ZAKOL-923684 format. One record per residue (C-alpha): x, y, z; residue number from 0. Coordinates in pm, whole numbers. Layout:
N
REC       c1       c2       c3   num
REC        X        Y        Z   NUM
...
# end
This chain:
810
REC       c1       c2       c3   num
REC     4977     7990    -1063     0
REC     4750     7761     -867     1
REC     4433     8015     -977     2
REC     4452     7934    -1305     3
REC     4285     7649    -1507     4
REC     4507     7336    -1487     5
REC     4533     7301    -1844     6
REC     4655     7658    -1901     7
REC     4925     7582    -1627     8
REC     5020     7252    -1804     9
REC     5040     7450    -2133    10
REC     5284     7711    -1984    11
REC     5497     7418    -1835    12
REC     5557     7266    -2131    13
REC     5744     7535    -2297    14
REC     5997     7502    -2010    15
REC     6001     7140    -1991    16
REC     6020     7075    -2370    17
REC     6278     7221    -2612    18
REC     6156     7408    -2890    19
REC     6238     7161    -3144    20
REC     5972     6930    -2956    21
REC     5705     7201    -3011    22
REC     5803     7293    -3365    23
REC     5772     6913    -3446    24
REC     5389     6884    -3344    25
REC     5248     6567    -3372    26
REC     5567     6418    -3516    27
REC     5656     6377    -3145    28
REC     5414     6091    -3107    29
REC     5489     5906    -3437    30
REC     5874     5902    -3404    31
REC     5961     5539    -3319    32
REC     6349     5583    -3429    33
REC     6560     5736    -3139    34
REC     6919     5846    -3306    35
REC     7060     6049    -3033    36
REC     7380     5927    -2887    37
REC     7216     5905    -2533    38
REC     6955     5651    -2672    39
REC     7198     5456    -2854    40
REC     7381     5388    -2525    41
REC     7054     5296    -2354    42
REC     7009     5045    -2664    43
REC     7331     4873    -2573    44
REC     7273     4883    -2186    45
REC     6927     4723    -2261    46
REC     7048     4444    -2487    47
REC     7128     4184    -2204    48
REC     6775     4219    -2079    49
REC     6618     4238    -2410    50
REC     6798     3889    -2530    51
REC     6691     3739    -2185    52
REC     6336     3809    -2258    53
REC     6314     3734    -2625    54
REC     6030     3506    -2694    55
REC     5868     3408    -3037    56
REC     5557     3542    -3139    57
REC     5284     3387    -2899    58
REC     5014     3197    -3052    59
REC     4716     3170    -2839    60
REC     4544     2844    -2755    61
REC     4212     2958    -2603    62
REC     4019     2601    -2619    63
REC     3691     2780    -2604    64
REC     3750     3001    -2923    65
REC     3438     2937    -3150    66
REC     3329     2646    -2896    67
REC     3065     2433    -3046    68
REC     3013     2176    -2758    69
REC     2740     2159    -2505    70
REC     2731     2426    -2225    71
REC     2710     2298    -1880    72
REC     2554     2512    -1583    73
REC     2649     2384    -1227    74
REC     2527     2527     -908    75
REC     2260     2514     -663    76
REC     1933     2712     -700    77
REC     1728     2873     -415    78
REC     1407     2681     -325    79
REC     1208     2922     -503    80
REC     1429     3063     -776    81
REC     1488     2764     -989    82
REC     1774     2994    -1144    83
REC     1966     2731    -1324    84
REC     1702     2589    -1534    85
REC     1546     2991    -1602    86
REC     1888     3048    -1729    87
REC     1894     2735    -1954    88
REC     1533     2799    -2081    89
REC     1635     3164    -2165    90
REC     1918     3045    -2375    91
REC     1709     2795    -2542    92
REC     1457     3048    -2629    93
REC     1653     3334    -2730    94
REC     2018     3334    -2825    95
REC     2096     2952    -2881    96
REC     1747     2861    -3041    97
REC     1881     2525    -3181    98
REC     1970     2412    -2852    99
REC     1774     2187    -2588   100
REC     1820     2051    -2250   101
REC     2051     1728    -2200   102
REC     1837     1506    -2018   103
REC     2007     1322    -1709   104
REC     1758     1072    -1636   105
REC     1620      766    -1830   106
REC     1263      682    -1895   107
REC     1243      496    -1568   108
REC     1366      798    -1357   109
REC     1708      684    -1306   110
REC     2028      880    -1357   111
REC     2180      768    -1711   112
REC     2521      662    -1714   113
REC     2742      939    -1684   114
REC     2975      855    -1962   115
REC     2655      828    -2166   116
REC     2567     1183    -2105   117
REC     2881     1321    -2167   118
REC     2982     1138    -2471   119
REC     2640     1166    -2642   120
REC     2585     1525    -2566   121
REC     2607     1764    -2866   122
REC     2649     2129    -2920   123
REC     2506     2393    -2856   124
REC     2285     2188    -2603   125
REC     2255     2271    -2250   126
REC     2316     2037    -1938   127
REC     2195     2183    -1602   128
REC     2340     2016    -1306   129
REC     2146     2155    -1007   130
REC     2231     2024     -663   131
REC     1915     2142     -534   132
REC     1782     1804     -661   133
REC     2004     1627     -441   134
REC     1784     1423     -200   135
REC     1854     1197      110   136
REC     1633      908       36   137
REC     1735      568      -28   138
REC     1544      513     -355   139
REC     1739      392     -640   140
REC     1586      672     -864   141
REC     1696      978     -697   142
REC     2016     1140     -756   143
REC     2307     1173     -509   144
REC     2528     1431     -438   145
REC     2812     1209     -544   146
REC     2647     1114     -894   147
REC     2618     1486     -956   148
REC     2959     1580     -837   149
REC     3104     1267    -1052   150
REC     2901     1414    -1355   151
REC     3043     1776    -1318   152
REC     3405     1638    -1292   153
REC     3329     1414    -1612   154
REC     3225     1723    -1827   155
REC     3504     1928    -1699   156
REC     3764     1648    -1788   157
REC     3619     1623    -2133   158
REC     3688     1993    -2191   159
REC     3329     2125    -2179   160
REC     3271     2482    -2109   161
REC     3115     2513    -1747   162
REC     2961     2807    -1587   163
REC     2918     2811    -1199   164
REC     2577     2983    -1140   165
REC     2655     3096     -787   166
REC     2310     3178     -605   167
REC     2367     3338     -274   168
REC     2038     3460     -142   169
REC     2060     3759      112   170
REC     1710     3634      226   171
REC     1587     3303      370   172
REC     1537     3159        7   173
REC     1761     2884      101   174
REC     1756     2665      399   175
REC     2064     2606      631   176
REC     2098     2251      515   177
REC     2104     2379      159   178
REC     2356     2630      252   179
REC     2573     2386      428   180
REC     2549     2144      122   181
REC     2656     2439     -102   182
REC     2967     2518      112   183
REC     3062     2169      124   184
REC     3068     2129     -258   185
REC     3173     2472     -354   186
REC     3536     2452     -321   187
REC     3578     2087     -393   188
REC     3359     2068     -711   189
REC     3161     2374     -830   190
REC     3474     2633     -853   191
REC     3759     2370     -957   192
REC     3546     2233    -1232   193
REC     3406     2566    -1367   194
REC     3572     2821    -1584   195
REC     3344     3112    -1541   196
REC     3101     3214    -1271   197
REC     2755     3407    -1253   198
REC     2677     3547     -933   199
REC     2283     3591     -832   200
REC     2175     3759     -497   201
REC     1798     3785     -491   202
REC     1694     3848     -860   203
REC     1570     3492     -915   204
REC     1317     3530     -635   205
REC     1171     3872     -649   206
REC      841     3943     -811   207
REC      909     3970    -1200   208
REC      735     4312    -1205   209
REC      998     4459     -983   210
REC     1237     4623    -1211   211
REC     1534     4665     -955   212
REC     1555     4323     -932   213
REC     1717     4319    -1282   214
REC     1670     3963    -1378   215
REC     1722     4077    -1734   216
REC     2077     4197    -1623   217
REC     2142     3815    -1510   218
REC     2037     3698    -1859   219
REC     2277     3940    -2020   220
REC     2541     3864    -1810   221
REC     2531     3501    -1874   222
REC     2542     3573    -2262   223
REC     2828     3803    -2200   224
REC     3034     3532    -2031   225
REC     2934     3294    -2315   226
REC     3048     3556    -2545   227
REC     3385     3607    -2390   228
REC     3452     3258    -2373   229
REC     3404     3221    -2735   230
REC     3590     3536    -2834   231
REC     3896     3540    -3055   232
REC     4206     3522    -2836   233
REC     4419     3820    -2806   234
REC     4780     3773    -2966   235
REC     5043     4000    -2831   236
REC     5186     4239    -3061   237
REC     4939     4129    -3306   238
REC     4782     4446    -3503   239
REC     4507     4262    -3691   240
REC     4184     4428    -3639   241
REC     3970     4186    -3449   242
REC     3696     4188    -3174   243
REC     3992     4150    -2940   244
REC     4289     4344    -3047   245
REC     4466     4495    -2775   246
REC     4629     4803    -3020   247
REC     4253     4897    -3028   248
REC     4145     4830    -2685   249
REC     4473     5020    -2560   250
REC     4471     5222    -2891   251
REC     4539     5630    -2910   252
REC     4340     5847    -2705   253
REC     4170     5573    -2503   254
REC     4102     5611    -2130   255
REC     4020     5386    -1833   256
REC     3870     5540    -1536   257
REC     4028     5449    -1191   258
REC     3758     5376     -953   259
REC     3844     5415     -567   260
REC     3530     5365     -395   261
REC     3518     5107     -100   262
REC     3157     5016     -207   263
REC     3077     4983     -576   264
REC     2687     5088     -502   265
REC     2885     5449     -460   266
REC     2973     5464     -801   267
REC     2606     5469     -934   268
REC     2528     5832     -926   269
REC     2830     5919    -1117   270
REC     2816     5670    -1398   271
REC     2630     5856    -1674   272
REC     2865     6129    -1701   273
REC     3175     5916    -1685   274
REC     3078     5676    -1926   275
REC     3070     5953    -2192   276
REC     3445     6042    -2123   277
REC     3602     5692    -2097   278
REC     3652     5376    -2258   279
REC     3671     5151    -1980   280
REC     3626     5119    -1580   281
REC     3930     4990    -1372   282
REC     3773     4786    -1078   283
REC     4022     4847     -804   284
REC     3968     4519     -610   285
REC     4204     4626     -346   286
REC     4028     4940     -244   287
REC     3708     4748     -202   288
REC     3588     4657      144   289
REC     3489     4325       12   290
REC     3801     4219     -154   291
REC     3851     3907        1   292
REC     3504     3757     -108   293
REC     3510     3601     -439   294
REC     3126     3635     -441   295
REC     3087     3980     -333   296
REC     3386     4095     -582   297
REC     3221     3910     -878   298
REC     2885     4055     -778   299
REC     3008     4389     -751   300
REC     3151     4355    -1101   301
REC     2825     4268    -1239   302
REC     2695     4571    -1068   303
REC     2911     4787    -1234   304
REC     2837     4685    -1566   305
REC     2452     4691    -1499   306
REC     2506     5053    -1385   307
REC     2714     5133    -1695   308
REC     2497     4939    -1968   309
REC     2242     5226    -2050   310
REC     2512     5503    -2077   311
REC     2780     5289    -2258   312
REC     2883     5483    -2586   313
REC     3244     5424    -2690   314
REC     3255     5055    -2625   315
REC     3353     4809    -2903   316
REC     3111     4529    -3052   317
REC     3131     4184    -2850   318
REC     3007     3931    -3077   319
REC     2775     3619    -2984   320
REC     2580     3374    -3207   321
REC     2468     3585    -3500   322
REC     2429     3886    -3274   323
REC     2623     4172    -3089   324
REC     2646     4284    -2749   325
REC     2678     4672    -2768   326
REC     2625     4818    -2432   327
REC     2931     4637    -2242   328
REC     3155     4849    -2077   329
REC     3522     4682    -2090   330
REC     3663     4628    -1728   331
REC     4020     4662    -1603   332
REC     4058     4414    -1332   333
REC     4345     4538    -1072   334
REC     4473     4407     -745   335
REC     4716     4689     -666   336
REC     4959     4565     -386   337
REC     5099     4811     -124   338
REC     5440     4772     -284   339
REC     5314     4898     -610   340
REC     5114     5199     -505   341
REC     4812     5000     -359   342
REC     4669     4894      -52   343
REC     4679     4488      -75   344
REC     4891     4334      157   345
REC     5259     4231      -12   346
REC     5370     3979      229   347
REC     5391     3612      152   348
REC     5021     3545      212   349
REC     4909     3871       59   350
REC     5091     3770     -273   351
REC     4911     3408     -249   352
REC     4570     3585     -210   353
REC     4647     3836     -512   354
REC     4708     3559     -752   355
REC     4377     3389     -621   356
REC     4198     3710     -690   357
REC     4332     3751    -1026   358
REC     4205     3398    -1097   359
REC     3883     3550     -999   360
REC     3879     3821    -1217   361
REC     3938     3567    -1513   362
REC     3642     3370    -1386   363
REC     3434     3690    -1419   364
REC     3520     3736    -1782   365
REC     3720     4073    -1766   366
REC     3837     4239    -2065   367
REC     4170     4334    -1915   368
REC     4345     4183    -1627   369
REC     4627     4394    -1477   370
REC     4912     4148    -1362   371
REC     5193     4327    -1162   372
REC     5527     4195    -1280   373
REC     5720     4235     -954   374
REC     5624     3903     -787   375
REC     5687     3520     -836   376
REC     5751     3409    -1165   377
REC     5635     3079    -1133   378
REC     5299     3170    -1009   379
REC     5279     3446    -1273   380
REC     5365     3183    -1553   381
REC     5103     2955    -1405   382
REC     4829     3233    -1406   383
REC     4922     3308    -1763   384
REC     4913     2952    -1861   385
REC     4545     2938    -1756   386
REC     4444     3271    -1890   387
REC     4605     3159    -2224   388
REC     4434     2814    -2241   389
REC     4075     2873    -2131   390
REC     4006     3273    -2129   391
REC     4020     3561    -2363   392
REC     4134     3842    -2133   393
REC     4387     4074    -2246   394
REC     4685     4077    -2000   395
REC     4842     4446    -1890   396
REC     5175     4372    -1725   397
REC     5226     4652    -1469   398
REC     5491     4791    -1248   399
REC     5506     5117    -1025   400
REC     5823     5274     -883   401
REC     5715     5446     -572   402
REC     5923     5705     -369   403
REC     6235     5697     -559   404
REC     6399     5778     -898   405
REC     6536     5537    -1133   406
REC     6744     5599    -1434   407
REC     6603     5569    -1810   408
REC     6810     5250    -1823   409
REC     6611     5091    -1562   410
REC     6283     5254    -1670   411
REC     6350     5027    -1996   412
REC     6425     4715    -1813   413
REC     6073     4761    -1622   414
REC     5921     4793    -1959   415
REC     6066     4465    -2077   416
REC     5984     4292    -1749   417
REC     5608     4392    -1803   418
REC     5600     4238    -2126   419
REC     5620     3918    -1919   420
REC     5808     3711    -2152   421
REC     5639     3820    -2459   422
REC     5311     3730    -2294   423
REC     5132     4041    -2202   424
REC     4919     4231    -2444   425
REC     5021     4590    -2295   426
REC     5268     4720    -2062   427
REC     5250     4998    -1803   428
REC     5535     5158    -1601   429
REC     5449     5441    -1370   430
REC     5762     5598    -1229   431
REC     5852     5861     -964   432
REC     6050     6181    -1012   433
REC     6127     6508     -839   434
REC     6193     6745    -1117   435
REC     5976     6833    -1408   436
REC     6242     6829    -1642   437
REC     6256     6450    -1595   438
REC     5880     6407    -1693   439
REC     5930     6269    -2039   440
REC     6153     5992    -1900   441
REC     5891     5736    -1899   442
REC     5776     5797    -2234   443
REC     6132     5775    -2393   444
REC     6188     5435    -2224   445
REC     5853     5326    -2373   446
REC     6006     5417    -2722   447
REC     6332     5243    -2654   448
REC     6132     4948    -2506   449
REC     5940     4920    -2808   450
REC     6249     4958    -3040   451
REC     6432     4686    -2871   452
REC     6136     4445    -2879   453
REC     6120     4526    -3266   454
REC     6477     4455    -3324   455
REC     6463     4137    -3117   456
REC     6176     4004    -3294   457
REC     5946     4005    -2971   458
REC     5585     4141    -2956   459
REC     5580     4531    -2996   460
REC     5258     4606    -2754   461
REC     5106     4923    -2634   462
REC     5333     5101    -2364   463
REC     5162     5280    -2123   464
REC     5423     5529    -1975   465
REC     5331     5747    -1671   466
REC     5487     5967    -1384   467
REC     5340     5975    -1020   468
REC     5187     6295     -885   469
REC     5131     6640     -989   470
REC     5505     6665    -1117   471
REC     5425     6389    -1365   472
REC     5086     6532    -1515   473
REC     5252     6592    -1846   474
REC     5350     6244    -1885   475
REC     4978     6161    -1902   476
REC     4914     6412    -2184   477
REC     5202     6246    -2380   478
REC     5100     5898    -2335   479
REC     4858     5834    -2601   480
REC     4738     5452    -2524   481
REC     4496     5360    -2255   482
REC     4551     5664    -2016   483
REC     4421     5607    -1637   484
REC     4192     5906    -1570   485
REC     3985     6096    -1311   486
REC     3660     6266    -1377   487
REC     3509     6592    -1298   488
REC     3203     6434    -1121   489
REC     3387     6250     -882   490
REC     3437     6384     -514   491
REC     3818     6241     -511   492
REC     4084     6119     -735   493
REC     4242     5778     -721   494
REC     4594     5893     -745   495
REC     4779     6224     -703   496
REC     4829     6383    -1053   497
REC     4548     6227    -1230   498
REC     4371     6430    -1482   499
REC     4031     6407    -1654   500
REC     4022     6281    -2023   501
REC     3893     6610    -2127   502
REC     4183     6806    -1978   503
REC     4434     6575    -2125   504
REC     4282     6609    -2485   505
REC     4238     6975    -2458   506
REC     4638     6991    -2344   507
REC     4749     6758    -2635   508
REC     4560     7004    -2879   509
REC     4707     7329    -2724   510
REC     5059     7197    -2731   511
REC     5039     7063    -3095   512
REC     5101     6707    -2989   513
REC     4778     6604    -3155   514
REC     4613     6764    -3448   515
REC     4278     6796    -3567   516
REC     4204     6611    -3900   517
REC     3952     6635    -4172   518
REC     3812     6326    -4336   519
REC     3580     6286    -4612   520
REC     3371     6069    -4829   521
REC     3495     6063    -5194   522
REC     3244     5985    -5461   523
REC     3011     6121    -5705   524
REC     2633     6224    -5638   525
REC     2698     6126    -5292   526
REC     2417     6338    -5139   527
REC     2244     6034    -5023   528
REC     2559     5890    -4836   529
REC     2498     5855    -4451   530
REC     2894     5811    -4387   531
REC     2894     6180    -4273   532
REC     2647     6133    -4000   533
REC     2780     5807    -3900   534
REC     3167     5903    -3869   535
REC     3059     6262    -3728   536
REC     2890     6088    -3432   537
REC     3169     5854    -3368   538
REC     3423     6127    -3346   539
REC     3193     6307    -3140   540
REC     3149     6002    -2908   541
REC     3504     5943    -2850   542
REC     3555     6323    -2801   543
REC     3808     6328    -3113   544
REC     3812     6693    -3276   545
REC     3823     6568    -3650   546
REC     3579     6652    -3907   547
REC     3409     6472    -4174   548
REC     3285     6609    -4472   549
REC     3152     6512    -4839   550
REC     3393     6537    -5145   551
REC     3150     6516    -5448   552
REC     3386     6523    -5788   553
REC     3312     6342    -6110   554
REC     3689     6207    -6127   555
REC     3963     6135    -5870   556
REC     4210     6342    -6057   557
REC     4001     6644    -5953   558
REC     4044     6517    -5576   559
REC     4414     6438    -5597   560
REC     4473     6776    -5741   561
REC     4295     6973    -5439   562
REC     4435     7164    -5165   563
REC     4241     6945    -4936   564
REC     4416     6629    -5039   565
REC     4759     6800    -5053   566
REC     4716     6978    -4688   567
REC     4840     6846    -4362   568
REC     4488     6834    -4226   569
REC     4379     6551    -4449   570
REC     4359     6230    -4286   571
REC     4184     5998    -4534   572
REC     3875     5926    -4706   573
REC     3596     5663    -4744   574
REC     3585     5591    -5102   575
REC     3253     5531    -5278   576
REC     3146     5495    -5645   577
REC     3257     5557    -5895   578
REC     3605     5599    -5743   579
REC     3707     5243    -5582   580
REC     3918     5147    -5858   581
REC     4049     5494    -6000   582
REC     4203     5588    -5664   583
REC     4449     5290    -5680   584
REC     4729     5460    -5875   585
REC     4759     5762    -5614   586
REC     4789     5485    -5308   587
REC     5140     5438    -5191   588
REC     5085     5116    -5008   589
REC     4775     4867    -5053   590
REC     4657     4631    -4815   591
REC     4611     4237    -4915   592
REC     4248     4268    -4889   593
REC     4221     4575    -5116   594
REC     4475     4410    -5371   595
REC     4283     4105    -5373   596
REC     3949     4256    -5401   597
REC     4074     4501    -5664   598
REC     3924     4821    -5524   599
REC     3976     5070    -5226   600
REC     3707     5193    -5007   601
REC     3950     5359    -4739   602
REC     4216     5584    -4760   603
REC     4450     5664    -4475   604
REC     4708     5933    -4474   605
REC     5006     5895    -4221   606
REC     5304     6063    -4144   607
REC     5590     5824    -4130   608
REC     5965     5845    -4033   609
REC     6115     5744    -4395   610
REC     6492     5747    -4455   611
REC     6593     5994    -4178   612
REC     6290     6225    -4267   613
REC     5912     6253    -4229   614
REC     5721     6175    -4526   615
REC     5328     6128    -4581   616
REC     5252     5786    -4699   617
REC     4888     5706    -4854   618
REC     4760     5372    -4753   619
REC     4470     5210    -4950   620
REC     4236     4949    -4769   621
REC     3908     4773    -4824   622
REC     3683     4723    -4529   623
REC     3379     4652    -4760   624
REC     3454     4286    -4703   625
REC     3441     4330    -4313   626
REC     3113     4458    -4375   627
REC     3008     4162    -4502   628
REC     3222     3907    -4310   629
REC     3153     4014    -3953   630
REC     2747     3960    -3980   631
REC     2810     3643    -4159   632
REC     3057     3497    -3961   633
REC     2857     3552    -3653   634
REC     2571     3367    -3791   635
REC     2779     3070    -3943   636
REC     3056     3033    -3667   637
REC     3272     2737    -3745   638
REC     2967     2557    -3874   639
REC     3099     2541    -4245   640
REC     3154     2206    -4439   641
REC     3414     2314    -4698   642
REC     3313     2038    -4954   643
REC     2932     2080    -4921   644
REC     2877     2414    -4838   645
REC     2845     2703    -5112   646
REC     2787     3071    -5116   647
REC     2543     3202    -5407   648
REC     2675     3554    -5498   649
REC     2463     3755    -5737   650
REC     2610     4029    -5935   651
REC     2974     4075    -6073   652
REC     3061     4430    -5967   653
REC     3322     4559    -5710   654
REC     3092     4453    -5397   655
REC     3032     4103    -5566   656
REC     3448     4093    -5549   657
REC     3438     4180    -5177   658
REC     3141     3921    -5158   659
REC     3377     3624    -5306   660
REC     3654     3726    -5091   661
REC     3449     3670    -4793   662
REC     3300     3324    -4920   663
REC     3665     3218    -4957   664
REC     3748     3329    -4606   665
REC     3429     3173    -4467   666
REC     3523     2835    -4626   667
REC     3247     2845    -4865   668
REC     3261     2740    -5232   669
REC     3160     3020    -5474   670
REC     2858     3006    -5733   671
REC     2806     3327    -5925   672
REC     2507     3418    -6114   673
REC     2526     3753    -6328   674
REC     2309     3885    -6621   675
REC     2643     3885    -6801   676
REC     2776     3540    -6743   677
REC     3142     3680    -6894   678
REC     3170     3908    -6633   679
REC     3120     3674    -6358   680
REC     3374     3475    -6524   681
REC     3610     3716    -6405   682
REC     3531     3633    -6033   683
REC     3596     3283    -6130   684
REC     3946     3358    -6214   685
REC     4029     3559    -5894   686
REC     3841     3356    -5641   687
REC     3768     3015    -5775   688
REC     3401     2884    -5814   689
REC     3149     2805    -6096   690
REC     2931     3033    -6298   691
REC     2574     2952    -6340   692
REC     2340     3088    -6611   693
REC     2040     2991    -6461   694
REC     1883     2965    -6098   695
REC     1620     2720    -6220   696
REC     1636     2357    -6051   697
REC     1592     2146    -6350   698
REC     1889     2155    -6623   699
REC     1864     2206    -6985   700
REC     2099     2185    -7271   701
REC     2152     2573    -7318   702
REC     2195     2669    -6976   703
REC     2432     2555    -6671   704
REC     2135     2556    -6380   705
REC     2193     2587    -6015   706
REC     2017     2286    -5968   707
REC     2270     2089    -6159   708
REC     2556     2223    -5931   709
REC     2410     2112    -5624   710
REC     2288     1762    -5740   711
REC     2671     1681    -5842   712
REC     2768     1627    -5480   713
REC     2505     1482    -5234   714
REC     2447     1688    -4940   715
REC     2527     2024    -5096   716
REC     2397     2307    -4975   717
REC     2367     2691    -5027   718
REC     2451     2832    -4690   719
REC     2461     3195    -4793   720
REC     2313     3399    -5059   721
REC     2470     3749    -5118   722
REC     2330     3990    -5325   723
REC     2515     4282    -5498   724
REC     2208     4342    -5723   725
REC     2062     4722    -5717   726
REC     1737     4706    -5515   727
REC     1565     4867    -5814   728
REC     1603     4531    -5987   729
REC     1358     4393    -5721   730
REC     1517     4046    -5744   731
REC     1394     3757    -5570   732
REC     1503     3377    -5541   733
REC     1327     3091    -5698   734
REC     1114     2936    -5417   735
REC     1253     2591    -5459   736
REC     1570     2722    -5336   737
REC     1414     2818    -4999   738
REC     1266     2486    -4966   739
REC     1557     2260    -4982   740
REC     1612     1995    -4720   741
REC     1881     2128    -4466   742
REC     1948     2465    -4328   743
REC     1793     2760    -4496   744
REC     2010     2995    -4668   745
REC     2126     3331    -4476   746
REC     2011     3609    -4726   747
REC     2257     3927    -4740   748
REC     2130     4215    -4947   749
REC     2418     4478    -4970   750
REC     2162     4756    -5038   751
REC     2072     4992    -4736   752
REC     1804     5153    -4870   753
REC     1541     5070    -4885   754
REC     1522     4925    -4535   755
REC     1311     4630    -4689   756
REC     1417     4498    -5038   757
REC     1189     4268    -5223   758
REC     1454     3993    -5164   759
REC     1462     4060    -4779   760
REC     1088     4064    -4773   761
REC     1111     3692    -4925   762
REC     1354     3571    -4678   763
REC     1155     3697    -4354   764
REC      855     3537    -4525   765
REC     1024     3197    -4568   766
REC     1207     3185    -4222   767
REC     1544     3265    -4365   768
REC     1808     3454    -4140   769
REC     1908     3779    -4320   770
REC     2146     4059    -4310   771
REC     2068     4399    -4449   772
REC     2307     4632    -4615   773
REC     2270     4891    -4320   774
REC     2460     4640    -4095   775
REC     2736     4614    -4380   776
REC     2724     5010    -4381   777
REC     2810     5042    -4003   778
REC     3055     4738    -3987   779
REC     3271     4866    -4260   780
REC     3250     5232    -4110   781
REC     3358     5072    -3783   782
REC     3663     4905    -3960   783
REC     3743     5254    -4126   784
REC     3711     5459    -3784   785
REC     3968     5225    -3639   786
REC     4214     5227    -3950   787
REC     4201     5615    -3909   788
REC     4224     5659    -3542   789
REC     4417     5340    -3411   790
REC     4163     5287    -3131   791
REC     3834     5081    -3108   792
REC     3516     5219    -3265   793
REC     3200     5324    -3069   794
REC     3000     5049    -3231   795
REC     2657     5134    -3078   796
REC     2682     5487    -3178   797
REC     2766     5434    -3516   798
REC     2509     5155    -3558   799
REC     2236     5370    -3428   800
REC     2313     5663    -3651   801
REC     2302     5425    -3962   802
REC     1967     5280    -3839   803
REC     1816     5635    -3793   804
REC     1909     5719    -4133   805
REC     1799     5396    -4300   806
REC     1496     5255    -4129   807
REC     1152     5319    -4293   808
REC      984     5609    -4095   809
# end
């Protein structure tokens, strides 16, 4: 038996482990959320007490830095030659935060300005640099003292400013003994307690700029990543709303994280390229690292891991930041596994105290997922979660490992409930021990019951990761769809016995019919031009999903819904384009709120659901076009919108204009519509509010309603966004006066993705306006479709590149 391939061995085992009913049910096994057996009913009753004890209202996150618009404070001590803090500040000013400036600390006479004046009169998104390298020991009144700067740091912290500790720790002699002594003195009393994030620098700031191994560019990238993480929308336990920080996507179906077990993080580098192709996150096992008790070395090692992964990241989601997107960031699961929980970190009183400190360090490093063991002091756990919820955007994964003993299914359910951390975790992971293969479904069954209980009690229903330790539990990894820990064939050893590769798991899922290959399509007419097949085909390939994506070119929707393809079990869904976005609606069972408001469907999702004691196919209709418009504009505008003065000018009145109007209202913009046929634009007013203009001229006349008239009615009114849904062939451009108004220039959004440069975009570029191409809308709405179909995060970088390859002028 041992000589045959592992996946074949598992395939044979599944016939003896599972009943024939399970095998014939195929993919229904994973979608059945309603347990009806007598055994399960008793389990629900046995678990009711625990469910009542942990009942918690749906948690509302309160991350104070979400959409942060106050000054950024960089604190620390630069090396003698590196000037690292000011270099980072200048980079932010010159590149992503172009409207920022340095906040002056000194007045015209060379004295330190009053601290209260510096803090209260600082405006976002300016940057304050508090570099203790400037501290001198002279007695002149115009020299800043250590106390001055310490008080300034504390004042910024107390007023709720975002502070990043730039921790410079050169390995060479670039910092004098006196400077090191001062740094040690102020680090624990000033720099760490008065900062939220930490960026570690070794020698990158002092090496020859031509030396590419120094990777100062990566230090700049890390700074942007930390700021992006700080401003990110906070995750909400149980919330399935698709955002850039949704646990149901991060830990979605067929997602995998790779457990690293090297004592030195540099040992990972040779394997990174092949590993990144197969996983969605890296687990940073701090308890296995030689440097595990050094804050600097742990955070610096995590930065190294990200740097190794960046060139090879393919499956990662987008991380938005100030009008742009970070697309090469491999998510990290930060874990401190204790000895009691199948790890190595000490679990005595002192060890647990240190473990909670290490978890705080993970938050400071801006980790995507923080693994929090549920077995330890509830007050310490609550304090950690308080800080995580208040100041960070990390997803919390509650975990529990049962090592060396078997437990009942009832006990396993209780472990899942405990891992929910009183409704504050975004995912729960329970790992059991068994001696008999016949029980390898127990963790999965317990996960289903725990989810059922949570739903019944009104608690957040979160992703449940259900595993069994060792080779005897390998099939538990096959039937666990969300966020499965894996090893990789390129690695010299596994992090834990029984771990499989993602390729082995996906192969076994297909062989055992637990997971079915689906076919998706773009539905439209005269669609040979469409880039969607290339985009979605590449996305499926990047995530190693076996699905196909084809074109369905038909003149009528009726022809499609009567086809064998639509009626078949392999049909997974479609993208819908012209002329069928409205015509498909009668054939949809469930419409999303967005699709109903916009009045068109661009995405069909076919789901098999348990309805009235049987399985039934349900056709869902959604609209992701609005996401394609909203996401880029939201990144550019942020929270800087005046609802009473700021307008969106929408050109055209068709289906895409309805999506644009829907977006404008979500962004808090008032709508002005311009269309060749004003009566058609009036339909938009009735649905979304706003005003129709019959001319874009600045001056008024008796015959027309001019755009200039609308803006003059309220002093300070401003066109913040122009969204053109007009065909590129119209060669439309805006009247010059509109681009010369006082105030911010409008953002120009042209929904056409071919040609790459429309006349409107050429005008926008020539006049210095920010602009968004239709190609960006294409991949953004495509990301939304992929996530709706697959229940997992989309490979943003891959989808974007395919669109650009097909849309850019050669």
